[in-house]
C-alpha positions as YAML, in Angstrom:
chain: A
units: angstrom
residues:
- id: 1
  name: UNK
  ca: [-233.99, -28.55, -87.61]
- id: 2
  name: UNK
  ca: [-230.50, -29.93, -88.16]
- id: 3
  name: UNK
  ca: [-228.91, -32.49, -85.88]
- id: 4
  name: UNK
  ca: [-225.31, -31.98, -84.85]
- id: 5
  name: UNK
  ca: [-222.98, -34.75, -83.74]
- id: 6
  name: UNK
  ca: [-221.51, -34.24, -80.28]
- id: 7
  name: UNK
  ca: [-217.97, -35.04, -79.34]
- id: 8
  name: UNK
  ca: [-218.89, -36.13, -75.80]
- id: 9
  name: UNK
  ca: [-217.52, -39.42, -74.53]
- id: 10
  name: UNK
  ca: [-219.98, -42.24, -73.99]
- id: 11
  name: UNK
  ca: [-219.65, -41.97, -70.20]
- id: 12
  name: UNK
  ca: [-220.07, -38.20, -69.99]
- id: 13
  name: UNK
  ca: [-222.89, -38.49, -67.48]
- id: 14
  name: UNK
  ca: [-220.57, -40.33, -65.13]
- id: 15
  name: UNK
  ca: [-218.18, -37.39, -65.09]
- id: 16
  name: UNK
  ca: [-219.51, -35.41, -62.18]
- id: 17
  name: UNK
  ca: [-217.94, -32.11, -61.16]
- id: 18
  name: UNK
  ca: [-216.54, -33.77, -58.03]
- id: 19
  name: UNK
  ca: [-214.88, -36.51, -60.08]
- id: 20
  name: UNK
  ca: [-213.29, -33.90, -62.43]
- id: 21
  name: UNK
  ca: [-212.11, -31.87, -59.44]
- id: 22
  name: UNK
  ca: [-210.47, -34.92, -57.82]
- id: 23
  name: UNK
  ca: [-208.75, -35.74, -61.13]
- id: 24
  name: UNK
  ca: [-207.49, -32.14, -61.37]
- id: 25
  name: UNK
  ca: [-206.16, -32.25, -57.79]
- id: 26
  name: UNK
  ca: [-204.40, -35.49, -58.57]
- id: 27
  name: UNK
  ca: [-202.59, -33.98, -61.54]
- id: 28
  name: UNK
  ca: [-201.63, -30.90, -59.54]
- id: 29
  name: UNK
  ca: [-200.29, -33.12, -56.73]
- id: 30
  name: UNK
  ca: [-198.27, -35.20, -59.14]
- id: 31
  name: UNK
  ca: [-196.85, -32.09, -60.70]
- id: 32
  name: UNK
  ca: [-195.84, -30.69, -57.30]
- id: 33
  name: UNK
  ca: [-194.20, -34.00, -56.41]
- id: 34
  name: UNK
  ca: [-192.29, -34.04, -59.67]
- id: 35
  name: UNK
  ca: [-191.00, -30.53, -59.10]
- id: 36
  name: UNK
  ca: [-190.09, -31.30, -55.55]
- id: 37
  name: UNK
  ca: [-188.09, -34.32, -56.75]
- id: 38
  name: UNK
  ca: [-186.30, -32.22, -59.33]
- id: 39
  name: UNK
  ca: [-185.38, -29.60, -56.71]
- id: 40
  name: UNK
  ca: [-184.18, -32.26, -54.35]
- id: 41
  name: UNK
  ca: [-181.98, -33.89, -56.96]
- id: 42
  name: UNK
  ca: [-180.69, -30.45, -58.01]
- id: 43
  name: UNK
  ca: [-179.55, -29.63, -54.46]
- id: 44
  name: UNK
  ca: [-178.14, -33.15, -53.86]
- id: 45
  name: UNK
  ca: [-175.99, -32.70, -56.97]
- id: 46
  name: UNK
  ca: [-174.83, -29.28, -55.79]
- id: 47
  name: UNK
  ca: [-173.90, -30.72, -52.43]
- id: 48
  name: UNK
  ca: [-172.07, -33.59, -54.06]
- id: 49
  name: UNK
  ca: [-170.08, -31.31, -56.32]
- id: 50
  name: UNK
  ca: [-169.32, -28.96, -53.42]
- id: 51
  name: UNK
  ca: [-171.04, -25.86, -54.62]
- id: 52
  name: UNK
  ca: [-173.12, -25.74, -51.42]
- id: 53
  name: UNK
  ca: [-171.20, -26.05, -48.16]
- id: 54
  name: UNK
  ca: [-172.24, -28.90, -45.82]
- id: 55
  name: UNK
  ca: [-173.14, -27.78, -42.29]
- id: 56
  name: UNK
  ca: [-172.57, -30.19, -39.40]
...
């Protein structure tokens, strides 16, 4: 029987499904925050330039 080398990290047993899910949620949250910041900056620029009217 041949032995095959695995490409698993040394700490692969420590990577529980819960830990992986939390990491994934963290990335999604960071991406949402980045997109929100881009949208906010976009509309601030439009307001500054006068393309969107300011309501009092």
